Chimera marker file (.cmm) of the C-alpha trace (Angstrom):
<marker_set name="trace">
<marker id="1" x="4.343" y="-4.042" z="-12.124" r="1" g="1" b="0" radius="0.5"/>
<marker id="2" x="6.410" y="-5.172" z="-15.096" r="1" g="1" b="0" radius="0.5"/>
<marker id="3" x="6.284" y="-8.819" z="-14.048" r="1" g="1" b="0" radius="0.5"/>
<marker id="4" x="2.524" y="-8.586" z="-13.601" r="1" g="1" b="0" radius="0.5"/>
<marker id="5" x="2.197" y="-7.066" z="-17.061" r="1" g="1" b="0" radius="0.5"/>
<marker id="6" x="4.299" y="-9.946" z="-18.436" r="1" g="1" b="0" radius="0.5"/>
<marker id="7" x="1.936" y="-12.529" z="-16.918" r="1" g="1" b="0" radius="0.5"/>
<marker id="8" x="3.595" y="-13.640" z="-13.686" r="1" g="1" b="0" radius="0.5"/>
<marker id="9" x="0.238" y="-14.089" z="-11.938" r="1" g="1" b="0" radius="0.5"/>
<marker id="10" x="-1.023" y="-16.430" z="-14.644" r="1" g="1" b="0" radius="0.5"/>
<marker id="11" x="2.257" y="-18.357" z="-14.620" r="1" g="1" b="0" radius="0.5"/>
<marker id="12" x="2.192" y="-18.788" z="-10.861" r="1" g="1" b="0" radius="0.5"/>
<marker id="13" x="-1.422" y="-19.933" z="-10.955" r="1" g="1" b="0" radius="0.5"/>
<marker id="14" x="-0.453" y="-22.720" z="-13.365" r="1" g="1" b="0" radius="0.5"/>
<marker id="15" x="1.774" y="-24.106" z="-10.614" r="1" g="1" b="0" radius="0.5"/>
<marker id="16" x="-1.324" y="-24.480" z="-8.412" r="1" g="1" b="0" radius="0.5"/>
<marker id="17" x="-2.177" y="-27.530" z="-10.538" r="1" g="1" b="0" radius="0.5"/>
<marker id="18" x="1.195" y="-29.222" z="-9.907" r="1" g="1" b="0" radius="0.5"/>
<marker id="19" x="1.537" y="-31.976" z="-7.328" r="1" g="1" b="0" radius="0.5"/>
<marker id="20" x="4.755" y="-30.672" z="-5.753" r="1" g="1" b="0" radius="0.5"/>
<marker id="21" x="4.455" y="-29.154" z="-2.288" r="1" g="1" b="0" radius="0.5"/>
<marker id="22" x="7.673" y="-27.126" z="-2.522" r="1" g="1" b="0" radius="0.5"/>
<marker id="23" x="6.663" y="-25.586" z="-5.851" r="1" g="1" b="0" radius="0.5"/>
<marker id="24" x="3.212" y="-24.793" z="-4.477" r="1" g="1" b="0" radius="0.5"/>
<marker id="25" x="4.745" y="-23.103" z="-1.443" r="1" g="1" b="0" radius="0.5"/>
<marker id="26" x="6.969" y="-20.927" z="-3.641" r="1" g="1" b="0" radius="0.5"/>
<marker id="27" x="4.058" y="-20.029" z="-5.941" r="1" g="1" b="0" radius="0.5"/>
<marker id="28" x="1.832" y="-19.114" z="-2.986" r="1" g="1" b="0" radius="0.5"/>
<marker id="29" x="4.584" y="-16.994" z="-1.474" r="1" g="1" b="0" radius="0.5"/>
<marker id="30" x="5.017" y="-15.223" z="-4.812" r="1" g="1" b="0" radius="0.5"/>
<marker id="31" x="1.289" y="-14.511" z="-5.083" r="1" g="1" b="0" radius="0.5"/>
<marker id="32" x="1.285" y="-13.273" z="-1.495" r="1" g="1" b="0" radius="0.5"/>
<marker id="33" x="4.154" y="-10.882" z="-2.229" r="1" g="1" b="0" radius="0.5"/>
<marker id="34" x="2.474" y="-9.609" z="-5.400" r="1" g="1" b="0" radius="0.5"/>
<marker id="35" x="-0.819" y="-8.961" z="-3.601" r="1" g="1" b="0" radius="0.5"/>
<marker id="36" x="0.980" y="-7.260" z="-0.717" r="1" g="1" b="0" radius="0.5"/>
<marker id="37" x="2.772" y="-4.972" z="-3.169" r="1" g="1" b="0" radius="0.5"/>
<marker id="38" x="-0.548" y="-4.236" z="-4.877" r="1" g="1" b="0" radius="0.5"/>
<marker id="39" x="-2.104" y="-3.261" z="-1.552" r="1" g="1" b="0" radius="0.5"/>
<marker id="40" x="0.698" y="-0.799" z="-0.890" r="1" g="1" b="0" radius="0.5"/>
<marker id="41" x="1.316" y="0.701" z="-4.322" r="1" g="1" b="0" radius="0.5"/>
<marker id="42" x="-1.237" y="-0.293" z="-6.962" r="1" g="1" b="0" radius="0.5"/>
<marker id="43" x="-4.748" y="0.597" z="-5.920" r="1" g="1" b="0" radius="0.5"/>
<marker id="44" x="-7.361" y="1.715" z="-8.417" r="1" g="1" b="0" radius="0.5"/>
<marker id="45" x="-9.607" y="4.762" z="-7.984" r="1" g="1" b="0" radius="0.5"/>
<marker id="46" x="-11.957" y="2.728" z="-5.755" r="1" g="1" b="0" radius="0.5"/>
<marker id="47" x="-9.104" y="1.657" z="-3.485" r="1" g="1" b="0" radius="0.5"/>
<marker id="48" x="-9.079" y="-1.930" z="-4.758" r="1" g="1" b="0" radius="0.5"/>
<marker id="49" x="-5.901" y="-3.891" z="-5.410" r="1" g="1" b="0" radius="0.5"/>
<marker id="50" x="-5.329" y="-3.985" z="-9.182" r="1" g="1" b="0" radius="0.5"/>
<marker id="51" x="-3.439" y="-7.268" z="-8.894" r="1" g="1" b="0" radius="0.5"/>
<marker id="52" x="-6.298" y="-9.026" z="-7.112" r="1" g="1" b="0" radius="0.5"/>
<marker id="53" x="-8.586" y="-7.842" z="-9.894" r="1" g="1" b="0" radius="0.5"/>
<marker id="54" x="-6.248" y="-9.448" z="-12.438" r="1" g="1" b="0" radius="0.5"/>
<marker id="55" x="-6.350" y="-12.678" z="-10.435" r="1" g="1" b="0" radius="0.5"/>
<marker id="56" x="-10.144" y="-12.665" z="-10.469" r="1" g="1" b="0" radius="0.5"/>
<marker id="57" x="-10.411" y="-11.907" z="-14.179" r="1" g="1" b="0" radius="0.5"/>
<marker id="58" x="-7.922" y="-14.603" z="-15.149" r="1" g="1" b="0" radius="0.5"/>
<marker id="59" x="-9.532" y="-17.303" z="-12.996" r="1" g="1" b="0" radius="0.5"/>
<marker id="60" x="-6.601" y="-17.583" z="-10.576" r="1" g="1" b="0" radius="0.5"/>
<marker id="61" x="-8.967" y="-17.339" z="-7.613" r="1" g="1" b="0" radius="0.5"/>
<marker id="62" x="-10.695" y="-20.520" z="-8.794" r="1" g="1" b="0" radius="0.5"/>
<marker id="63" x="-7.340" y="-22.293" z="-8.999" r="1" g="1" b="0" radius="0.5"/>
<marker id="64" x="-6.549" y="-21.214" z="-5.440" r="1" g="1" b="0" radius="0.5"/>
<marker id="65" x="-9.912" y="-22.438" z="-4.193" r="1" g="1" b="0" radius="0.5"/>
<marker id="66" x="-9.359" y="-25.801" z="-5.885" r="1" g="1" b="0" radius="0.5"/>
<marker id="67" x="-6.160" y="-26.314" z="-3.897" r="1" g="1" b="0" radius="0.5"/>
<link id1="1" id2="2" r="1" g="1" b="0" radius="0.2"/>
<link id1="2" id2="3" r="1" g="1" b="0" radius="0.2"/>
<link id1="3" id2="4" r="1" g="1" b="0" radius="0.2"/>
<link id1="4" id2="5" r="1" g="1" b="0" radius="0.2"/>
<link id1="5" id2="6" r="1" g="1" b="0" radius="0.2"/>
<link id1="6" id2="7" r="1" g="1" b="0" radius="0.2"/>
<link id1="7" id2="8" r="1" g="1" b="0" radius="0.2"/>
<link id1="8" id2="9" r="1" g="1" b="0" radius="0.2"/>
<link id1="9" id2="10" r="1" g="1" b="0" radius="0.2"/>
<link id1="10" id2="11" r="1" g="1" b="0" radius="0.2"/>
<link id1="11" id2="12" r="1" g="1" b="0" radius="0.2"/>
<link id1="12" id2="13" r="1" g="1" b="0" radius="0.2"/>
<link id1="13" id2="14" r="1" g="1" b="0" radius="0.2"/>
<link id1="14" id2="15" r="1" g="1" b="0" radius="0.2"/>
<link id1="15" id2="16" r="1" g="1" b="0" radius="0.2"/>
<link id1="16" id2="17" r="1" g="1" b="0" radius="0.2"/>
<link id1="17" id2="18" r="1" g="1" b="0" radius="0.2"/>
<link id1="18" id2="19" r="1" g="1" b="0" radius="0.2"/>
<link id1="19" id2="20" r="1" g="1" b="0" radius="0.2"/>
<link id1="20" id2="21" r="1" g="1" b="0" radius="0.2"/>
<link id1="21" id2="22" r="1" g="1" b="0" radius="0.2"/>
<link id1="22" id2="23" r="1" g="1" b="0" radius="0.2"/>
<link id1="23" id2="24" r="1" g="1" b="0" radius="0.2"/>
<link id1="24" id2="25" r="1" g="1" b="0" radius="0.2"/>
<link id1="25" id2="26" r="1" g="1" b="0" radius="0.2"/>
<link id1="26" id2="27" r="1" g="1" b="0" radius="0.2"/>
<link id1="27" id2="28" r="1" g="1" b="0" radius="0.2"/>
<link id1="28" id2="29" r="1" g="1" b="0" radius="0.2"/>
<link id1="29" id2="30" r="1" g="1" b="0" radius="0.2"/>
<link id1="30" id2="31" r="1" g="1" b="0" radius="0.2"/>
<link id1="31" id2="32" r="1" g="1" b="0" radius="0.2"/>
<link id1="32" id2="33" r="1" g="1" b="0" radius="0.2"/>
<link id1="33" id2="34" r="1" g="1" b="0" radius="0.2"/>
<link id1="34" id2="35" r="1" g="1" b="0" radius="0.2"/>
<link id1="35" id2="36" r="1" g="1" b="0" radius="0.2"/>
<link id1="36" id2="37" r="1" g="1" b="0" radius="0.2"/>
<link id1="37" id2="38" r="1" g="1" b="0" radius="0.2"/>
<link id1="38" id2="39" r="1" g="1" b="0" radius="0.2"/>
<link id1="39" id2="40" r="1" g="1" b="0" radius="0.2"/>
<link id1="40" id2="41" r="1" g="1" b="0" radius="0.2"/>
<link id1="41" id2="42" r="1" g="1" b="0" radius="0.2"/>
<link id1="42" id2="43" r="1" g="1" b="0" radius="0.2"/>
<link id1="43" id2="44" r="1" g="1" b="0" radius="0.2"/>
<link id1="44" id2="45" r="1" g="1" b="0" radius="0.2"/>
<link id1="45" id2="46" r="1" g="1" b="0" radius="0.2"/>
<link id1="46" id2="47" r="1" g="1" b="0" radius="0.2"/>
<link id1="47" id2="48" r="1" g="1" b="0" radius="0.2"/>
<link id1="48" id2="49" r="1" g="1" b="0" radius="0.2"/>
<link id1="49" id2="50" r="1" g="1" b="0" radius="0.2"/>
<link id1="50" id2="51" r="1" g="1" b="0" radius="0.2"/>
<link id1="51" id2="52" r="1" g="1" b="0" radius="0.2"/>
<link id1="52" id2="53" r="1" g="1" b="0" radius="0.2"/>
<link id1="53" id2="54" r="1" g="1" b="0" radius="0.2"/>
<link id1="54" id2="55" r="1" g="1" b="0" radius="0.2"/>
<link id1="55" id2="56" r="1" g="1" b="0" radius="0.2"/>
<link id1="56" id2="57" r="1" g="1" b="0" radius="0.2"/>
<link id1="57" id2="58" r="1" g="1" b="0" radius="0.2"/>
<link id1="58" id2="59" r="1" g="1" b="0" radius="0.2"/>
<link id1="59" id2="60" r="1" g="1" b="0" radius="0.2"/>
<link id1="60" id2="61" r="1" g="1" b="0" radius="0.2"/>
<link id1="61" id2="62" r="1" g="1" b="0" radius="0.2"/>
<link id1="62" id2="63" r="1" g="1" b="0" radius="0.2"/>
<link id1="63" id2="64" r="1" g="1" b="0" radius="0.2"/>
<link id1="64" id2="65" r="1" g="1" b="0" radius="0.2"/>
<link id1="65" id2="66" r="1" g="1" b="0" radius="0.2"/>
<link id1="66" id2="67" r="1" g="1" b="0" radius="0.2"/>
</marker_set>
């Protein structure tokens, strides 16, 4: 949670714009791990992953789709 509060999701989504396959793979794995953790431990009152909501609000989903 602390890394998410510090902006790790936004930082990882910046890597989605880089033309380096290895860096992209690491960033995608990081996002996957964060979302998995959110599914297990950080659900809001409606049962939605708080971390996926952050990704949507910050435009990270658009960056993923553009890949």
